[in-house]
Backbone bond lengths (Angstrom), bond angles and torsions (degrees), N, CA, C in turn:
res aa  C-N    CA-C-N  psi(-1)  N-CA   C-N-CA  omega(-1)  CA-C   N-CA-C  phi
1 M - - - 1.498 - - 1.472 105.27 -
2 V 1.371 114.90 120.97 1.460 123.12 -176.56 1.548 105.45 -97.25
3 S 1.299 114.94 123.75 1.390 121.79 175.66 1.500 113.21 -82.73
4 Q 1.306 118.43 136.23 1.453 122.17 179.72 1.582 108.44 -90.10
5 I 1.393 111.73 138.70 1.433 117.08 179.71 1.503 107.67 -91.17
6 A 1.332 114.22 124.26 1.456 119.89 179.67 1.477 111.51 -63.25
7 P 1.328 117.85 137.98 1.452 119.11 176.43 1.552 113.14 -62.24
8 A 1.303 113.63 147.40 1.451 119.21 178.40 1.509 111.38 -68.55
9 A 1.330 110.85 139.68 1.530 114.22 -178.12 1.550 109.79 -70.39
10 T 1.252 110.77 135.57 1.488 118.34 -179.23 1.448 109.20 -106.94
11 T 1.283 113.15 151.07 1.480 118.58 177.40 1.507 111.63 -121.39
12 D 1.203 118.19 140.58 1.437 123.47 177.37 1.537 110.31 -76.56
13 R 1.361 112.55 114.52 1.487 117.94 -175.59 1.544 110.38 -65.70
14 S 1.328 114.50 -21.50 1.515 115.04 -177.44 1.496 111.85 -79.12
15 T 1.394 114.87 -9.00 1.490 118.08 179.79 1.543 107.09 -86.95
16 P 1.300 116.18 122.86 1.520 119.34 -178.76 1.561 108.04 -64.17
17 I 1.261 114.69 143.44 1.488 121.86 -179.91 1.566 105.30 -97.13
18 D 1.323 112.64 130.08 1.489 117.18 179.73 1.555 110.71 -84.62
19 L 1.302 111.82 110.28 1.464 119.29 -179.27 1.520 113.67 -93.47
20 G 1.300 116.30 4.23 1.427 121.26 -175.85 1.574 113.49 83.06
21 E 1.198 115.55 177.30 1.461 120.35 -177.13 1.522 111.64 -79.98
22 A 1.312 113.58 136.63 1.495 116.51 178.13 1.525 111.41 -66.42
23 P 1.364 111.63 141.16 1.487 115.77 -178.77 1.544 109.88 -60.68
24 T 1.299 111.88 136.41 1.451 121.01 -178.59 1.495 110.51 -91.15
25 Q 1.357 118.27 142.74 1.437 119.76 174.59 1.524 112.80 -72.01
26 P 1.279 116.41 140.94 1.473 116.01 178.97 1.474 111.74 -63.54
27 P 1.279 118.00 142.49 1.497 118.93 -177.44 1.482 111.08 -63.57
28 R 1.335 113.70 140.26 1.458 119.18 178.75 1.456 111.43 -72.50
29 R 1.312 115.26 135.23 1.428 120.21 178.90 1.504 112.00 -69.27
30 P 1.234 119.47 134.14 1.453 119.51 177.70 1.507 110.77 -67.49
31 R 1.282 116.50 139.84 1.491 121.74 -179.07 1.482 108.35 -66.85
32 R 1.317 112.69 130.36 1.438 117.65 -177.24 1.556 110.13 -82.69
33 T 1.278 115.90 159.53 1.470 120.78 -179.87 1.514 110.13 -63.74
34 G 1.275 119.40 -31.90 1.473 125.56 -177.07 1.555 109.01 -62.08
35 T 1.403 116.10 -34.91 1.412 117.79 179.51 1.510 112.62 -63.47
36 Y 1.352 115.39 -43.80 1.449 120.09 179.27 1.511 111.66 -67.48
37 V 1.308 114.89 -35.05 1.475 119.74 179.40 1.545 109.82 -65.45
38 L 1.308 117.97 -47.45 1.462 120.89 -179.63 1.534 111.64 -63.22
39 R 1.408 114.03 -39.93 1.453 119.46 177.42 1.485 110.86 -62.47
40 G 1.306 117.76 -43.13 1.484 121.85 178.76 1.457 113.00 -64.78
41 I 1.371 118.11 -37.12 1.478 123.42 177.69 1.504 107.60 -65.18
42 A 1.340 119.25 -46.45 1.446 122.15 -174.67 1.542 109.40 -63.91
43 I 1.341 115.38 -46.28 1.449 116.77 179.72 1.467 114.40 -67.39
44 G 1.392 118.60 -36.91 1.406 122.18 175.08 1.523 113.46 -64.71
45 Y 1.292 115.48 -37.97 1.519 122.00 177.20 1.514 111.26 -62.86
46 V 1.306 114.72 -48.67 1.520 117.47 -178.76 1.521 109.18 -69.57
47 G 1.386 116.49 -34.14 1.439 117.11 179.13 1.469 115.39 -64.79
48 V 1.371 114.80 -42.13 1.453 122.30 -176.97 1.514 110.66 -67.39
49 L 1.396 117.19 -39.71 1.419 121.86 -174.05 1.560 113.22 -86.04
50 V 1.333 115.93 -30.06 1.482 119.12 -176.09 1.504 113.80 -117.21
51 L 1.338 117.54 -57.04 1.445 118.73 -170.56 1.542 113.61 -67.01
52 V 1.342 116.46 -41.46 1.480 117.98 -176.57 1.532 111.48 -65.44
53 P 1.375 119.44 -46.93 1.483 117.50 178.47 1.542 113.08 -63.28
54 L 1.358 116.99 -38.82 1.397 117.95 179.24 1.543 111.20 -69.32
55 G 1.269 116.38 -34.65 1.466 121.16 178.23 1.537 109.92 -66.15
56 V 1.302 116.62 -41.48 1.507 118.04 179.99 1.511 110.26 -65.25
57 V 1.326 120.34 -41.13 1.404 122.32 177.66 1.553 112.35 -62.57
58 L 1.340 113.78 -43.75 1.438 116.73 175.75 1.563 113.61 -61.76
59 W 1.311 114.77 -41.69 1.414 119.62 -179.74 1.517 113.59 -63.31
60 R 1.401 114.23 -43.19 1.497 117.39 175.82 1.459 110.27 -62.23
61 T 1.315 120.25 -37.59 1.492 123.07 -178.63 1.496 110.48 -64.59
62 I 1.352 115.65 -44.81 1.471 120.23 175.10 1.481 116.10 -62.76
63 Q 1.381 114.41 -39.57 1.406 121.23 -176.57 1.524 109.68 -65.66
64 Q 1.289 120.37 -34.37 1.464 120.88 -178.43 1.485 113.12 -79.07
65 G 1.362 118.78 -7.57 1.422 122.56 173.89 1.505 114.96 92.26
66 L 1.309 113.71 161.05 1.433 123.42 179.38 1.529 113.06 -66.53
67 G 1.323 115.10 -38.47 1.434 119.29 -178.88 1.548 111.21 -61.51
68 T 1.332 118.66 -41.10 1.488 121.05 178.12 1.560 106.06 -65.42
69 F 1.304 118.76 -41.58 1.422 118.67 -178.90 1.533 112.10 -60.88
70 W 1.363 116.62 -46.23 1.406 118.66 176.95 1.522 115.95 -62.45
71 D 1.316 113.84 -40.04 1.504 119.27 179.30 1.519 108.69 -64.83
72 T 1.282 118.64 -31.53 1.505 121.19 -178.75 1.532 109.40 -72.43
73 I 1.311 115.33 -53.48 1.459 118.64 -173.75 1.556 112.68 -70.76
74 S 1.334 116.79 -18.34 1.459 120.79 176.57 1.470 114.70 -93.29
75 D 1.321 115.72 -4.83 1.503 121.10 177.71 1.558 110.71 -63.97
76 P 1.298 119.88 128.16 1.496 118.42 -177.69 1.490 113.89 -52.87
77 T 1.340 118.14 -39.51 1.401 122.01 177.23 1.516 113.69 -57.17
78 V 1.330 112.68 -46.24 1.571 118.76 179.83 1.482 108.52 -70.44
79 V 1.311 117.91 -39.05 1.493 116.17 -179.23 1.564 109.22 -65.34
80 H 1.328 117.98 -41.83 1.471 118.38 174.43 1.534 112.93 -57.53
81 A 1.309 116.92 -45.37 1.440 122.29 -179.76 1.542 111.45 -61.08
82 I 1.338 117.36 -41.73 1.479 122.40 178.04 1.545 108.46 -64.81
83 V 1.324 119.64 -45.85 1.426 120.33 178.34 1.528 114.14 -63.30
84 L 1.316 115.32 -39.40 1.498 121.58 -178.55 1.533 106.56 -67.66
85 T 1.336 118.00 -43.86 1.457 120.41 177.68 1.510 114.66 -59.74
86 G 1.378 113.95 -39.75 1.437 118.23 176.42 1.538 115.88 -65.74
87 V 1.353 111.52 -39.15 1.509 114.74 177.62 1.486 111.65 -68.26
88 V 1.344 118.25 -46.47 1.458 119.52 179.70 1.516 111.39 -62.54
89 A 1.323 116.10 -49.50 1.455 118.32 -178.62 1.585 111.71 -64.27
90 G 1.283 118.64 -34.84 1.492 120.49 178.82 1.466 111.37 -67.05
91 I 1.328 118.45 -45.82 1.476 120.62 178.78 1.502 110.42 -63.54
92 A 1.296 116.75 -44.19 1.468 121.50 -178.81 1.502 111.13 -62.46
93 V 1.350 121.48 -41.65 1.394 122.28 -178.01 1.525 109.04 -71.23
94 L 1.345 119.00 -38.02 1.438 122.23 178.64 1.575 109.26 -61.16
95 L 1.319 117.02 -44.43 1.450 118.35 -178.91 1.551 110.41 -69.67
96 N 1.330 117.04 -36.28 1.442 119.25 176.06 1.469 114.73 -66.53
97 V 1.371 118.55 -32.52 1.466 120.69 175.09 1.529 110.68 -67.71
98 V 1.317 119.24 -47.99 1.446 120.97 177.41 1.510 111.36 -58.20
99 F 1.362 115.17 -50.53 1.464 119.32 -176.05 1.571 107.28 -67.33
100 G 1.306 118.37 -42.19 1.454 120.14 -174.51 1.544 112.81 -65.19
101 I 1.315 117.39 -40.74 1.467 118.83 176.30 1.502 111.52 -61.70
102 G 1.336 116.11 -49.67 1.470 118.93 178.52 1.508 115.42 -61.08
103 M 1.322 116.00 -42.97 1.458 118.80 178.98 1.500 111.53 -70.11
104 A 1.327 119.82 -37.84 1.470 120.96 175.64 1.507 112.68 -62.16
105 L 1.305 117.38 -43.69 1.466 118.55 176.11 1.517 112.91 -65.01
106 L 1.305 116.87 -35.20 1.495 120.36 175.44 1.477 112.10 -63.34
107 L 1.296 115.74 -44.39 1.479 119.44 -175.49 1.596 112.23 -77.30
108 A 1.280 116.30 -32.42 1.487 119.26 -177.21 1.547 113.18 -87.62
109 R 1.354 117.33 -26.33 1.475 119.01 -172.52 1.544 113.25 -102.15
110 Y 1.353 117.42 -20.61 1.416 118.61 -170.57 1.515 111.18 -126.57
111 R 1.322 116.38 151.37 1.475 124.33 173.37 1.546 107.82 -119.41
112 F 1.309 115.57 123.40 1.522 122.37 -174.05 1.450 109.76 -149.91
113 P 1.313 118.84 155.54 1.490 121.07 177.73 1.543 109.78 -62.16
114 G 1.321 114.21 134.69 1.426 120.62 -179.71 1.499 114.25 90.47
115 R 1.339 117.00 2.25 1.487 120.37 -177.68 1.513 111.34 -61.23
116 R 1.349 116.25 -41.90 1.476 117.87 179.86 1.530 111.01 -68.82
117 L 1.257 121.48 -34.37 1.487 124.21 176.33 1.463 108.38 -64.60
118 L 1.326 120.44 -45.61 1.445 124.67 179.51 1.509 109.90 -62.08
119 N 1.316 116.97 -40.26 1.469 121.32 178.33 1.525 110.81 -61.07
120 I 1.292 118.49 -38.70 1.454 123.93 176.86 1.477 111.23 -69.80
121 L 1.343 117.02 -42.48 1.481 116.59 -176.03 1.536 111.52 -68.26
122 I 1.279 119.35 -24.37 1.477 121.89 179.36 1.548 107.64 -65.14
123 D 1.327 118.21 -37.36 1.458 119.63 179.97 1.527 115.15 -82.10
124 L 1.330 116.03 1.71 1.460 119.14 -177.66 1.479 113.31 -63.12
125 P 1.381 122.52 -39.36 1.411 120.66 178.91 1.516 115.91 -60.01
126 L 1.347 116.16 -23.19 1.484 118.90 174.50 1.488 115.32 -74.19
127 A 1.310 115.98 -19.31 1.504 120.36 -177.39 1.525 110.08 -101.25
128 V 1.309 120.92 -22.64 1.421 122.86 -174.48 1.532 109.48 -88.55
129 S 1.273 119.09 140.15 1.462 124.19 179.18 1.514 109.23 -67.82
130 P 1.331 116.55 135.26 1.500 116.02 178.70 1.545 115.33 -62.07
131 I 1.281 116.78 -23.94 1.417 118.93 174.54 1.541 111.08 -65.14
132 V 1.332 114.43 -42.04 1.451 118.97 178.74 1.544 112.18 -66.90
133 V 1.380 114.23 -33.28 1.498 118.18 175.30 1.470 109.92 -63.56
134 G 1.360 119.76 -44.94 1.460 121.86 -179.31 1.553 111.42 -64.56
135 L 1.355 117.81 -39.65 1.426 117.84 176.66 1.529 111.91 -65.90
136 A 1.288 119.61 -37.89 1.468 121.28 178.78 1.503 108.82 -65.66
137 L 1.272 119.37 -38.14 1.509 120.67 -178.60 1.542 108.28 -67.43
138 I 1.373 116.97 -39.49 1.468 117.72 176.31 1.543 111.61 -63.21
139 L 1.298 118.57 -39.16 1.489 119.54 -178.76 1.501 109.93 -72.35
140 V 1.331 120.63 -27.62 1.474 120.70 -179.45 1.507 111.39 -87.53
141 Y 1.329 118.66 -43.86 1.457 122.28 -173.25 1.556 114.74 -108.91
142 G 1.305 116.58 3.83 1.462 116.20 -178.61 1.507 116.32 -71.67
143 Q 1.278 114.80 162.97 1.549 118.29 -176.71 1.462 110.71 -67.42
144 E 1.346 117.41 -30.28 1.487 116.85 -179.02 1.553 110.96 -105.86
145 G 1.252 115.52 112.71 1.459 118.71 -179.75 1.522 117.50 85.71
146 G 1.322 117.07 -7.00 1.445 121.36 -179.22 1.486 114.47 -80.80
147 W 1.287 116.58 171.73 1.490 119.70 -179.02 1.513 113.01 -66.18
148 L 1.368 115.26 -35.28 1.466 121.43 -176.81 1.508 111.99 -100.82
149 G 1.306 117.60 11.15 1.473 119.98 -178.44 1.453 116.99 -61.03
150 G 1.332 118.23 -37.15 1.490 123.13 -176.09 1.565 107.95 -85.56
151 L 1.269 121.95 -7.16 1.492 121.93 -176.32 1.493 110.37 -95.64
152 G 1.320 119.82 -8.66 1.431 121.80 -177.82 1.465 116.07 72.87
153 V 1.322 117.77 19.55 1.426 122.37 177.63 1.527 113.78 -88.64
154 Q 1.288 118.08 122.12 1.465 120.83 -172.50 1.538 109.38 -89.98
155 I 1.312 118.08 105.89 1.466 122.47 179.30 1.548 108.94 -106.03
156 I 1.319 115.24 -54.82 1.461 120.59 -177.13 1.506 108.85 -75.69
157 Y 1.272 117.35 150.04 1.472 126.03 -177.39 1.541 111.22 60.08
158 S 1.274 115.46 34.17 1.513 121.90 175.37 1.480 107.25 -150.62
159 I 1.337 115.43 178.57 1.447 123.14 -178.68 1.554 112.90 -61.25
160 P 1.258 122.40 -42.98 1.448 120.88 177.44 1.475 114.61 -54.09
161 G 1.352 117.29 -44.07 1.484 120.76 179.45 1.508 111.45 -67.05
162 M 1.313 116.90 -36.24 1.506 119.69 178.98 1.545 109.05 -69.94
163 V 1.336 118.67 -35.16 1.453 119.24 176.07 1.561 111.94 -67.72
164 L 1.391 115.71 -39.86 1.412 118.14 177.84 1.497 112.99 -62.23
165 A 1.349 115.15 -44.44 1.494 119.52 177.41 1.570 110.47 -60.46
166 T 1.288 117.56 -45.64 1.486 122.70 -178.81 1.481 110.92 -63.42
167 V 1.376 118.77 -43.58 1.408 121.63 179.12 1.511 113.55 -65.93
168 F 1.306 118.00 -33.59 1.433 123.38 178.16 1.506 109.44 -67.12
169 V 1.316 121.48 -50.25 1.445 120.99 -174.33 1.509 114.29 -70.87
170 S 1.370 114.99 -24.78 1.494 117.86 177.02 1.504 115.96 -102.37
171 L 1.316 115.01 12.74 1.516 120.03 -172.71 1.527 111.40 -59.28
172 P 1.332 125.16 -44.98 1.434 119.25 -167.65 1.554 114.75 -82.41
173 L 1.345 118.05 -6.98 1.480 118.72 -170.69 1.478 113.30 -67.90
174 V 1.362 120.22 -46.06 1.413 120.03 179.03 1.534 112.36 -68.96
175 V 1.380 117.46 -38.03 1.427 120.67 -179.28 1.519 111.19 -64.26
176 R 1.327 118.63 -40.98 1.443 122.08 -177.81 1.534 112.73 -74.96
177 A 1.314 116.57 -19.02 1.456 122.28 172.90 1.520 111.66 -76.87
178 L 1.326 118.79 -30.31 1.408 120.67 -170.33 1.568 113.92 -98.91
179 V 1.322 117.21 -29.10 1.484 120.32 -173.41 1.526 109.99 -63.19
180 P 1.327 121.23 -47.42 1.499 116.87 179.14 1.514 114.31 -60.84
181 V 1.288 119.72 -35.94 1.436 121.54 179.58 1.534 111.17 -66.58
182 L 1.316 115.59 -44.57 1.447 118.85 177.01 1.494 115.43 -65.21
183 E 1.320 118.62 -38.50 1.371 123.06 174.49 1.521 114.04 -63.31
184 E 1.317 115.84 -41.60 1.465 122.49 179.00 1.544 111.05 -66.51
185 E 1.320 115.93 -37.67 1.433 120.16 -175.44 1.521 114.32 -71.43
186 G 1.393 115.07 -36.23 1.439 122.02 176.68 1.608 110.13 78.00
187 L 1.358 113.07 -165.87 1.427 121.44 -172.15 1.554 111.34 -111.31
188 D 1.282 119.57 -1.83 1.436 121.78 -169.28 1.575 111.96 -59.64
189 Q 1.352 115.71 -47.39 1.513 119.43 178.33 1.462 113.39 -64.24
190 E 1.340 117.91 -39.70 1.431 120.36 -178.79 1.535 112.12 -68.32
191 L 1.338 114.74 -38.82 1.449 121.31 179.44 1.508 110.60 -68.67
192 A 1.329 119.00 -34.41 1.400 122.46 176.46 1.558 110.99 -70.08
193 A 1.291 116.52 -36.98 1.517 122.15 178.14 1.581 107.67 -68.47
194 R 1.339 117.08 -39.99 1.429 117.72 -179.33 1.492 111.02 -67.05
195 S 1.354 117.80 -35.79 1.489 121.43 -179.89 1.554 110.17 -65.37
196 L 1.396 114.48 -27.24 1.464 118.85 -179.42 1.519 111.12 -88.69
197 G 1.318 119.07 2.28 1.419 120.12 174.42 1.495 116.53 102.39
198 A 1.303 118.61 9.78 1.433 122.22 179.67 1.515 111.86 -78.28
199 N 1.263 120.39 138.09 1.430 123.20 176.65 1.515 112.88 -83.35
200 A 1.370 118.40 -179.09 1.426 120.06 -176.72 1.514 113.62 -68.20
201 R 1.358 116.54 -33.91 1.464 118.35 179.82 1.575 110.52 -70.02
202 Q 1.303 114.50 -40.67 1.517 118.22 175.97 1.536 111.09 -64.00
203 C 1.249 118.83 -35.88 1.460 121.22 -178.03 1.546 107.35 -69.48
204 F 1.253 115.12 -42.00 1.528 118.31 179.64 1.485 111.50 -65.58
205 R 1.401 115.70 -44.35 1.465 116.50 -173.69 1.504 113.25 -75.08
206 R 1.310 117.68 -31.26 1.500 121.86 -172.14 1.535 111.98 -102.08
207 I 1.274 119.13 -19.33 1.432 121.77 -174.26 1.524 109.97 -120.70
208 T 1.277 118.89 -63.21 1.482 123.23 -173.88 1.516 111.04 -65.51
209 L 1.293 119.39 -48.66 1.471 121.61 -178.91 1.499 116.00 -61.11
210 P 1.364 119.19 -46.74 1.490 118.93 173.64 1.505 114.31 -60.58
211 T 1.357 113.76 -29.87 1.485 116.11 -178.69 1.517 110.34 -75.17
212 I 1.233 121.57 -34.70 1.485 123.12 -175.65 1.529 115.21 -100.76
213 K 1.360 117.12 4.40 1.436 118.37 -169.67 1.509 112.50 -62.94
214 W 1.345 118.52 -40.75 1.477 115.79 -178.43 1.518 111.63 -77.00
215 A 1.309 118.00 -35.41 1.475 117.56 171.90 1.478 113.71 -63.50
216 L 1.325 116.71 -34.97 1.440 122.17 176.45 1.560 110.99 -65.21
217 A 1.358 115.55 -42.46 1.430 120.51 177.86 1.506 109.40 -61.97
218 Y 1.262 121.31 -41.41 1.425 124.76 -179.21 1.507 108.99 -68.06
219 G 1.275 117.75 -45.29 1.497 119.84 174.33 1.498 112.57 -58.27
220 V 1.297 120.05 -41.68 1.472 122.43 179.13 1.512 110.79 -64.45
221 V 1.339 118.05 -39.86 1.462 120.02 176.76 1.534 110.70 -63.03
222 L 1.319 117.32 -45.27 1.469 120.99 178.19 1.496 110.43 -60.78
223 S 1.302 118.34 -46.00 1.438 123.83 -178.32 1.575 111.64 -63.74
224 L 1.378 112.87 -38.09 1.501 115.87 178.95 1.496 111.52 -68.21
225 A 1.385 113.47 -40.70 1.425 116.51 -178.39 1.559 110.71 -67.00
226 R 1.345 117.43 -36.81 1.423 119.33 177.95 1.513 112.35 -69.86
227 A 1.375 114.55 -33.68 1.458 117.63 -178.97 1.535 114.47 -71.50
228 I 1.285 116.59 -43.95 1.451 120.12 179.18 1.528 112.67 -70.63
229 G 1.284 116.93 -23.37 1.456 121.76 -179.39 1.533 115.59 -95.66
230 E 1.313 116.28 -3.26 1.498 118.78 -177.05 1.508 110.14 -65.33
231 F 1.325 114.49 138.81 1.498 122.15 -174.49 1.516 110.72 -129.92
232 G 1.325 123.11 -57.85 1.411 123.74 -168.83 1.518 115.32 -63.50
233 A 1.369 115.90 -56.77 1.417 120.07 -178.43 1.533 111.91 -61.21
234 V 1.362 115.37 -44.21 1.436 119.23 -179.18 1.557 113.46 -63.40
235 K 1.331 114.69 -36.75 1.437 118.28 179.60 1.520 112.91 -66.58
236 V 1.364 115.89 -32.82 1.483 118.59 177.96 1.498 110.78 -72.84
237 V 1.321 119.69 -45.67 1.485 120.19 -175.04 1.462 115.27 -85.82
238 S 1.356 119.04 -9.69 1.428 117.77 -176.48 1.544 114.32 -96.88
239 G 1.303 115.24 -24.16 1.460 121.33 -172.47 1.524 117.13 78.21
240 N 1.318 115.82 -6.64 1.479 122.02 174.96 1.481 113.19 52.66
241 V 1.313 114.73 47.93 1.469 120.30 178.37 1.583 109.73 -83.80
242 I 1.307 115.22 123.43 1.505 118.20 -175.41 1.521 108.05 -65.62
243 G 1.359 112.96 132.60 1.464 117.83 179.45 1.478 118.07 79.18
244 Q 1.373 116.30 -0.15 1.442 122.02 -179.43 1.530 112.44 -130.30
245 T 1.310 117.23 -61.54 1.444 121.41 -179.62 1.522 114.06 -121.82
246 Q 1.283 117.57 23.47 1.460 120.31 -177.81 1.549 109.82 -97.87
247 T 1.309 116.54 118.54 1.461 122.28 174.56 1.450 111.87 -85.80
248 V 1.342 118.98 177.88 1.453 121.72 -177.39 1.558 110.25 -67.56
249 T 1.351 118.10 -35.68 1.447 117.59 -178.59 1.541 109.62 -67.93
250 L 1.325 116.60 -39.07 1.484 120.26 178.01 1.531 109.66 -66.18
251 L 1.282 115.51 -36.92 1.511 121.26 179.22 1.525 110.80 -61.12
252 V 1.387 112.96 -47.98 1.473 121.02 -179.53 1.542 107.57 -59.03
253 D 1.324 119.56 -49.48 1.431 123.55 -178.64 1.555 110.19 -56.71
254 E 1.274 116.19 -49.17 1.483 120.63 -178.17 1.516 112.72 -60.22
255 R 1.285 117.06 -48.43 1.457 121.23 -175.62 1.569 109.51 -73.27
256 A 1.325 118.28 -31.01 1.463 117.36 174.99 1.490 109.85 -70.94
257 E 1.280 122.53 -36.01 1.456 122.06 179.99 1.523 112.67 -70.27
258 Q 1.347 113.50 -33.70 1.549 119.04 -177.83 1.499 109.53 -93.11
259 F 1.350 119.95 2.04 1.437 123.40 -178.89 1.530 114.52 54.79
260 E 1.355 111.84 40.49 1.423 119.71 178.26 1.590 107.78 -97.47
261 P 1.349 119.61 149.93 1.377 121.84 -179.15 1.590 109.22 -69.06
262 G 1.321 112.49 154.30 1.466 118.98 177.72 1.487 115.57 112.42
263 A 1.332 118.42 -13.16 1.476 121.34 -178.36 1.523 111.31 -66.08
264 Y 1.363 114.49 -46.65 1.505 116.98 -179.41 1.503 110.22 -68.78
265 Q 1.281 120.13 -39.91 1.466 121.72 -177.66 1.504 111.79 -66.73
266 A 1.271 118.02 -39.62 1.433 120.26 174.68 1.518 114.89 -68.05
267 S 1.329 113.38 -33.71 1.473 118.28 175.97 1.573 112.07 -63.94
268 I 1.366 114.33 -39.77 1.448 118.96 -177.87 1.547 109.41 -65.88
269 L 1.332 119.81 -30.93 1.446 118.91 175.35 1.484 112.46 -65.97
270 L 1.304 119.10 -41.24 1.478 120.21 173.62 1.486 112.02 -62.07
271 I 1.291 116.22 -46.03 1.482 117.97 -178.06 1.537 111.06 -63.89
272 A 1.342 115.83 -39.88 1.522 118.46 -179.07 1.516 111.26 -64.66
273 V 1.325 117.19 -40.98 1.535 117.95 178.48 1.499 111.00 -60.35
274 T 1.320 115.19 -45.82 1.469 118.88 -178.40 1.493 112.75 -64.20
275 V 1.344 117.32 -46.31 1.440 121.29 -178.82 1.506 110.58 -66.43
276 I 1.306 119.97 -37.18 1.442 120.99 178.98 1.540 112.46 -65.67
277 C 1.296 114.65 -39.73 1.504 118.41 176.74 1.494 111.84 -65.79
278 I 1.294 117.92 -43.24 1.513 119.63 -178.85 1.488 112.52 -67.44
279 V 1.374 115.80 -44.90 1.436 121.29 177.11 1.554 111.29 -61.51
280 G 1.298 115.39 -43.93 1.461 120.77 -178.85 1.576 109.98 -58.26
281 V 1.301 115.46 -48.83 1.471 119.32 -178.06 1.516 108.35 -60.11
282 S 1.359 117.02 -44.33 1.454 123.22 -176.81 1.514 111.01 -62.51
283 L 1.375 117.44 -37.68 1.447 119.00 -177.47 1.537 112.42 -74.82
284 I 1.342 117.31 -37.76 1.479 117.13 -177.79 1.520 111.56 -86.20
285 H 1.328 120.04 -10.93 1.451 121.24 -179.83 1.502 107.54 -70.63
286 P 1.403 120.49 127.55 1.442 122.48 177.97 1.496 110.56 -66.93
287 P 1.344 116.69 164.50 1.487 119.92 172.46 1.546 111.14 -60.84
288 E 1.306 111.64 160.92 1.499 115.82 -174.83 1.513 112.26 -60.89
289 G 1.335 117.71 -32.68 1.446 120.82 -178.12 1.511 112.59 -69.80
290 R 1.397 117.26 -21.71 1.480 122.72 -176.61 1.506 112.46 -106.55
291 S 1.283 117.88 -11.29 1.486 117.85 -177.77 1.487 109.42 -79.42
């Protein structure tokens, strides 16, 4: 007995197939009034503390005219203060970069006795008053009673003392920008490179440095802004001698107290450098998905 095979069921392609209803998007929640209130409070807070003072300085500078601005920045005293500020800030940032990278690698990669205490000491410059920092540097490195007093080495009231004070107050900024990135990245890539024969220099140049480059750039910007704007510690250790150890911040303070022209114009220079650095890093930084 031969069994017959039933023909396969055919479907009419012209008949639409019911796939069911498309999933609907959940309705968007209406924005609550509290969201707008919090947003307004945040914008108002930042505006009162940051935007309004900067706007007043900018307006006073514009109000006094372009001629006053040019006369101020071309004054030999101001030019010397600008150059001195650049030298002190540049050396301080360079030292902080070298120290910050090494200290960040030490804290993120190794576990050792005293690591927690070292981690706390790095944040100490953020808690200590800059005036106290300047006084401590005078006691340690001053000509009278200091460690180098008998050697004839001039540290205080000169550029080395100003650099030491600036390095101290901006010490944690690069370290705190790098440590979270290094801890999040881990050691997997470096261990893999070591297993393939890469040495420590190659691992740092090809793995560690590309990983921390944007955090390092941000830390450098913060350190630079802190260095060029430092006032208290630098005023104590420099002596504020016009044409010798007077930075732009000290010049602004002196002219503002004596009601002399040039305080607003010099302030705009400091603000412009900081804003350009921050905006530049923000523009060249890739999106989060590509970084």
